[in-house]
N, C-alpha and C positions, 0 to 999 in steps of 0.2 A: 787736365788741370795740373799745374805745377804744385810742388810741395810748399805748404805754408808753414813757416817756422816762427813760433812766438814763445814767450816765456811768461811765467807767473810766479809771484812770490807771496809768502805768508810767514810771518815771524822769521825763522831762520831757514825755512824750506824754500828751495828754488826748483821749479819744474820747467824743463825745456821740452816743447812738443813739436812734432812733425805731423801735419795733417794732410791727408790725401783723400781722393775719392775712393769709396770702397763700400764694405758691407756693414760697418759699424763696430769693428773690433778695436778694442783699446788695450794696448800692451804697455805695461809699466815696468821699467827696468828688466825687460825680457820675459816677464810673466804676464798672464792675463790679469786684468784689473780686479776681477773677483777673487783671485788667489792672493794678490798683493794687498788688497783692502778687504779683509775677510768679513767685516760686519756690514749689515744692510745700510745703516746710516752713512757710512763712509762711501759705499757704492752709490748711494743716492746723490751724495755731494758731487762725486765725479761725473755722474750722468746729468746733473741738473742743467748745465749750460746747453747741452744738445736737446733736452726735452723742452725747455722754455723757448728755444729758437725754432723748434719744429724740425730739426735736422737730425733726429735720432735715426741711426742706421744708414746714414748717407756717407759718413766719413770713417776712414781708418785713422787711428791716432796712435803714434808711437811716442812714449813719454820717457824721458830721463829725469828722475827726481832725486834730490839729495838734501840732507840737512833736516833739522826739526824732528817733530814727531809725526805719527801717522795722520792725525787730523789736520795739522798744518800742511802736510804734503798733499792731502786730498783737496784742500781748499786752494793750494797753489795750482794744482792740475785744473781745477774748475775755472780759475781765472784765465789760465793760459788757453784753454779751449774756447772760452767766451771771446777772448781777444782775436783768436784765429778765425772764428766764425764771422765776427764783425769785419775783419780784414777782407774776407771773401764777399760778404753781403752786408753793406752798411745799413740796409733797411731793417735789419734785425736788432740793431743797437737799442732802440727805445724799449723793446720788450725785455732785453737783458738788463738794461739800466734800471727798469722799474722793479725788478726782483733783486737789485743790488749786486749783480754778478759782474759788473764792469769796474767796480771800485776795489782798489787794492786796500786791504785792511792793514794799516800801517802800525798797529799796536805791537809794541815789543816789550820784552821783559825788562823791568826796571833794574838798574844796576844796584849791586850791594854797596852800601855806604860804609866808609871807614869808621871803626869804633862801634859798629852795630852788628847784631847777629845776622840779620837779613836786610833787605832793602828798606823796610820801614819798621821792623820790630826793634823795640828798644829794650834795654835792660829794666828789670823790675825796680821801681822806686819805692822805698819804704821809709817812712818818716818816724824815727824813734826818738 
């Protein structure tokens, strides 16, 4: 099987993955994914696409991820893996779509407005 190359994005995090046949190892920026994402919820997010599609332990994944925070990076990796699995086997798309793993979450941080402290916070109004 040739290498499948896809990308996933979430907020400002971008994950580029290379998926090959293998034993199920996931390497993120040169480290094992359990070392890069130390908490169990983040590890679950990364593995969610392979578990839902029933292909856990079938592919080796090499990930380059940059930008954002750790949660955004984990969700970007999840989307990229789901896109790669669908590219290899389109029959798995309905199961992944039902769990919401095929949709890019396009919510971004709202910009700070001029004359305000934050995006929506206004100065205190006092009527004297």
